LUMTORLO-93410 format. One record per residue (C-alpha): x, y, z; residue in one letter. Coordinates in pm, 1 decimal. Layout:
{{X,Y,Z},"A"},
...
This chain:
{{-0.9,0.6,0.8},"M"},
{{284.0,242.2,68.7},"R"},
{{416.0,186.9,-281.0},"W"},
{{67.9,239.1,-426.4},"Q"},
{{19.8,557.2,-224.3},"L"},
{{358.5,688.8,-328.5},"A"},
{{272.9,599.7,-685.0},"G"},
{{-54.0,793.5,-673.2},"L"},
{{113.5,1106.7,-537.0},"L"},
{{400.1,1068.2,-781.3},"G"},
{{171.2,1036.6,-1084.9},"V"},
{{-33.1,1341.6,-983.9},"L"},
{{272.5,1553.8,-909.5},"L"},
{{435.2,1454.9,-1237.3},"L"},
{{116.3,1538.7,-1427.3},"L"},
{{65.9,1866.4,-1243.7},"A"},
{{252.3,2178.7,-1346.2},"N"},
{{126.3,2471.4,-1139.6},"P"},
{{374.3,2716.7,-1287.8},"A"},
{{239.4,2681.6,-1639.8},"A"},
{{-48.1,2877.3,-1790.4},"A"},
{{-307.6,2832.6,-2059.0},"H"},
{{-205.5,2936.3,-2407.0},"V"},
{{-461.2,2967.7,-2685.1},"L"},
{{-265.0,2991.2,-3008.5},"D"},
{{-545.2,2937.4,-3259.7},"V"},
{{-766.0,3179.7,-3447.1},"D"},
{{-1112.7,3093.4,-3312.6},"L"},
{{-1284.0,3284.9,-3591.8},"S"},
{{-1156.4,3024.0,-3841.0},"K"},
{{-1279.9,2723.5,-3641.2},"L"},
{{-1611.5,2545.1,-3673.9},"S"},
{{-1836.7,2506.9,-3369.5},"R"},
{{-1724.6,2147.9,-3333.6},"T"},
{{-1357.0,2250.1,-3337.7},"E"},
{{-1427.8,2523.7,-3083.0},"I"},
{{-1603.9,2267.1,-2860.9},"F"},
{{-1301.8,2038.7,-2863.8},"W"},
{{-1059.6,2327.7,-2809.4},"T"},
{{-1237.3,2442.5,-2494.4},"Y"},
{{-1294.0,2086.6,-2375.8},"L"},
{{-916.6,2035.7,-2386.3},"Q"},
{{-859.9,2369.4,-2210.1},"L"},
{{-1095.9,2265.0,-1932.5},"G"},
{{-925.2,1929.1,-1891.9},"F"},
{{-575.5,2076.8,-1884.4},"T"},
{{-690.3,2333.4,-1627.5},"H"},
{{-703.8,2032.2,-1394.5},"I"},
{{-439.0,1804.8,-1549.3},"L"},
{{-164.3,1919.9,-1570.0},"P"},
{{-214.0,2283.6,-1462.1},"L"},
{{-439.7,2266.8,-1158.7},"G"},
{{-242.0,2126.7,-866.3},"L"},
{{-459.4,2307.9,-611.4},"D"},
{{-777.3,2162.9,-763.3},"H"},
{{-613.6,1818.0,-786.2},"I"},
{{-531.7,1824.8,-413.6},"L"},
{{-884.9,1940.4,-327.1},"F"},
{{-1042.6,1653.1,-522.9},"V"},
{{-791.5,1405.8,-378.2},"L"},
{{-876.2,1530.2,-29.0},"S"},
{{-1243.0,1464.6,-96.2},"L"},
{{-1164.1,1114.2,-212.6},"Y"},
{{-934.3,973.8,49.8},"I"},
{{-1170.9,1000.4,348.9},"L"},
{{-1410.7,754.0,191.3},"E"},
{{-1221.9,556.9,-75.1},"P"},
{{-1524.4,422.4,-262.1},"R"},
{{-1631.6,565.5,-595.5},"L"},
{{-1998.4,637.3,-520.5},"K"},
{{-1949.2,877.2,-223.3},"P"},
{{-1676.4,1080.4,-396.1},"V"},
{{-1868.8,1096.4,-723.0},"L"},
{{-2167.3,1238.5,-531.8},"L"},
{{-1939.0,1501.1,-381.7},"Q"},
{{-1787.1,1569.5,-721.0},"A"},
{{-2136.7,1621.7,-863.4},"T"},
{{-2216.1,1880.7,-595.4},"A"},
{{-1880.3,2046.2,-660.6},"F"},
{{-1943.0,2052.7,-1037.5},"T"},
{{-2290.7,2202.3,-1005.2},"V"},
{{-2153.0,2474.1,-774.9},"A"},
{{-1853.7,2571.1,-985.7},"H"},
{{-2069.4,2569.9,-1298.7},"S"},
{{-2294.8,2831.6,-1140.2},"I"},
{{-2020.2,3076.5,-1043.6},"T"},
{{-1817.9,3012.2,-1357.6},"L"},
{{-2121.0,3103.9,-1570.0},"G"},
{{-2207.6,3409.1,-1358.1},"L"},
{{-1849.5,3537.4,-1377.3},"A"},
{{-1810.9,3480.4,-1749.8},"M"},
{{-2135.6,3667.0,-1819.3},"Y"},
{{-2012.5,3956.7,-1607.5},"G"},
{{-2274.0,3917.8,-1333.9},"L"},
{{-2007.7,3876.8,-1065.6},"V"},
{{-1652.0,4006.8,-1068.6},"K"},
{{-1442.4,3803.0,-822.5},"P"},
{{-1116.3,3960.5,-703.4},"P"},
{{-837.2,3706.6,-741.2},"A"},
{{-671.3,3840.3,-423.9},"A"},
{{-965.8,3703.1,-226.5},"I"},
{{-1063.1,3398.3,-432.8},"V"},
{{-720.6,3232.3,-454.8},"E"},
{{-649.0,3232.8,-78.2},"P"},
{{-996.6,3095.5,-9.5},"I"},
{{-933.6,2813.0,-257.3},"I"},
{{-616.3,2726.9,-67.9},"A"},
{{-803.6,2748.6,265.4},"L"},
{{-1071.9,2514.2,132.3},"S"},
{{-802.8,2251.7,82.8},"I"},
{{-672.1,2307.7,436.0},"V"},
{{-1025.4,2273.1,573.5},"F"},
{{-1094.5,1942.9,401.3},"V"},
{{-751.1,1804.5,494.0},"A"},
{{-807.8,1887.5,863.8},"I"},
{{-1156.0,1738.3,853.7},"E"},
{{-1011.1,1416.5,708.7},"N"},
{{-774.5,1393.2,1005.8},"I"},
{{-1022.3,1462.1,1286.5},"I"},
{{-1323.2,1268.2,1160.4},"T"},
{{-1366.5,894.3,1114.6},"D"},
{{-1645.6,895.5,860.6},"K"},
{{-1802.3,1095.7,581.0},"L"},
{{-2059.9,1326.1,740.7},"N"},
{{-2384.6,1417.1,554.4},"P"},
{{-2319.1,1789.9,590.6},"W"},
{{-1998.3,1760.2,392.9},"R"},
{{-2199.4,1784.9,73.3},"M"},
{{-2305.4,2135.7,169.3},"A"},
{{-1942.6,2228.5,249.2},"I"},
{{-1824.4,2088.8,-84.6},"V"},
{{-2097.4,2282.8,-266.9},"F"},
{{-1991.5,2604.6,-95.0},"G"},
{{-1628.2,2549.4,-181.0},"F"},
{{-1732.7,2460.8,-537.0},"G"},
{{-1879.0,2809.9,-571.3},"L"},
{{-1540.8,2955.6,-480.8},"V"},
{{-1343.8,2722.6,-707.0},"H"},
{{-1574.9,2821.6,-996.4},"G"},
{{-1457.9,3178.4,-953.8},"L"},
{{-1101.6,3048.6,-976.8},"G"},
{{-1186.0,2870.4,-1302.3},"F"},
{{-1339.4,3194.6,-1429.0},"A"},
{{-1020.5,3391.1,-1368.2},"S"},
{{-830.3,3145.4,-1592.5},"A"},
{{-1097.1,3142.2,-1860.0},"L"},
{{-1130.1,3521.2,-1863.4},"T"},
{{-770.6,3551.0,-1976.9},"G"},
{{-845.3,3327.9,-2276.0},"L"},
{{-1182.5,3475.9,-2363.5},"G"},
{{-1473.8,3300.6,-2529.4},"L"},
{{-1565.0,3315.8,-2900.1},"P"},
{{-1866.2,3537.3,-2973.1},"E"},
{{-2017.9,3293.6,-3222.4},"K"},
{{-2046.9,3012.9,-2965.4},"D"},
{{-2005.7,3176.5,-2627.0},"Y"},
{{-2240.0,2950.2,-2430.7},"F"},
{{-2126.0,2630.1,-2601.7},"G"},
{{-1762.2,2710.0,-2528.4},"S"},
{{-1843.9,2775.6,-2164.9},"L"},
{{-2018.3,2440.0,-2139.2},"I"},
{{-1736.7,2252.1,-2310.5},"S"},
{{-1475.9,2410.2,-2084.5},"F"},
{{-1680.8,2301.3,-1784.5},"N"},
{{-1715.3,1948.7,-1920.5},"V"},
{{-1337.7,1938.2,-1966.6},"G"},
{{-1289.4,2044.5,-1605.0},"V"},
{{-1521.5,1766.4,-1491.6},"E"},
{{-1337.0,1507.6,-1700.1},"L"},
{{-1010.3,1619.8,-1538.7},"G"},
{{-1160.0,1579.0,-1192.7},"Q"},
{{-1299.7,1235.5,-1273.5},"V"},
{{-956.3,1132.8,-1403.1},"T"},
{{-802.2,1226.0,-1067.8},"V"},
{{-1067.9,1025.5,-885.4},"I"},
{{-1023.0,720.3,-1103.1},"L"},
{{-643.3,732.2,-1061.8},"L"},
{{-689.0,749.0,-684.6},"A"},
{{-934.2,460.0,-693.6},"W"},
{{-717.1,243.0,-917.5},"A"},
{{-394.7,299.4,-722.6},"L"},
{{-531.4,307.7,-367.5},"V"},
{{-906.1,291.5,-314.2},"G"},
{{-985.9,-42.5,-479.4},"R"},
{{-729.8,-216.4,-255.7},"W"},
{{-784.7,-33.3,73.1},"A"},
{{-1153.5,55.4,98.8},"A"},
{{-1218.8,-184.2,388.8},"H"},
{{-879.7,-214.9,554.0},"K"},
{{-865.4,-136.4,926.1},"V"},
{{-534.0,47.9,884.7},"W"},
{{-657.3,276.9,605.8},"Y"},
{{-712.0,582.6,825.0},"K"},
{{-375.2,565.7,996.6},"A"},
{{-163.7,473.1,695.9},"R"},
{{-336.3,665.4,417.9},"V"},
{{-585.3,929.6,527.9},"V"},
{{-377.3,1094.2,800.3},"V"},
{{-36.2,1114.1,629.9},"P"},
{{-179.0,1220.5,293.2},"V"},
{{-403.0,1481.2,459.3},"S"},
{{-111.6,1618.6,659.1},"V"},
{{98.6,1661.3,345.2},"V"},
{{-187.4,1818.9,151.0},"I"},
{{-275.6,2045.4,445.0},"G"},
{{83.5,2170.0,477.1},"L"},
{{106.0,2244.6,105.3},"I"},
{{-226.1,2429.3,111.0},"A"},
{{-124.8,2624.2,421.1},"T"},
{{188.9,2738.2,241.0},"Y"},
{{-23.2,2845.3,-58.2},"W"},
{{-256.6,3036.9,170.3},"T"},
{{27.5,3237.1,323.9},"V"},
{{187.0,3289.2,-16.8},"E"},
{{-137.9,3410.9,-175.0},"R"},
{{-226.8,3642.1,113.7},"V"},
{{110.2,3803.4,172.5},"F"},
{{317.7,3759.5,-142.7},"F"},
{{70.3,3758.7,-434.1},"A"},
């Protein structure tokens, strides 16, 4: 299990590249609607893998407390609905989130979930509401990335949807990797909390705490 856990973290860290940024080097006016759909689908996916280490760690934190697919997919659904709402509102100019506030809160959301994983022994029903609330904030973070790229006028809504679908596919990929490398073998082991949940949550919590300080004081 230690080798599987190390493998999971290694794969995600190798795939993730938080220093990189989206680059859109195509002329959208020359693309068909289908080509635009696939372009923004790919942008949404790469916003998670490999560019979104903070979002990867948040999704991984959701997964490890209860390492079965059904509970985490329910949480991921709540998260997706929430970030779809705020992403859409922000892209249509109905809300204008300041990055100086949004980015530290995203980091704090990871800290919160990591601490909860350590202090609780089971998935509580109210966690869905917490995940939904954090999803609203993460959606504003997605919007800040998408704003820099812009959306094509001829298919604004379709591009927004395809970007969001790409984000969801990236999140599901993280979940399936975690399940394949850890969850399917450890879901019912008595040592799972001590050997997996606690050490992984501590590492994730420390990384997110560093990000919080960095984003508050050095951004």
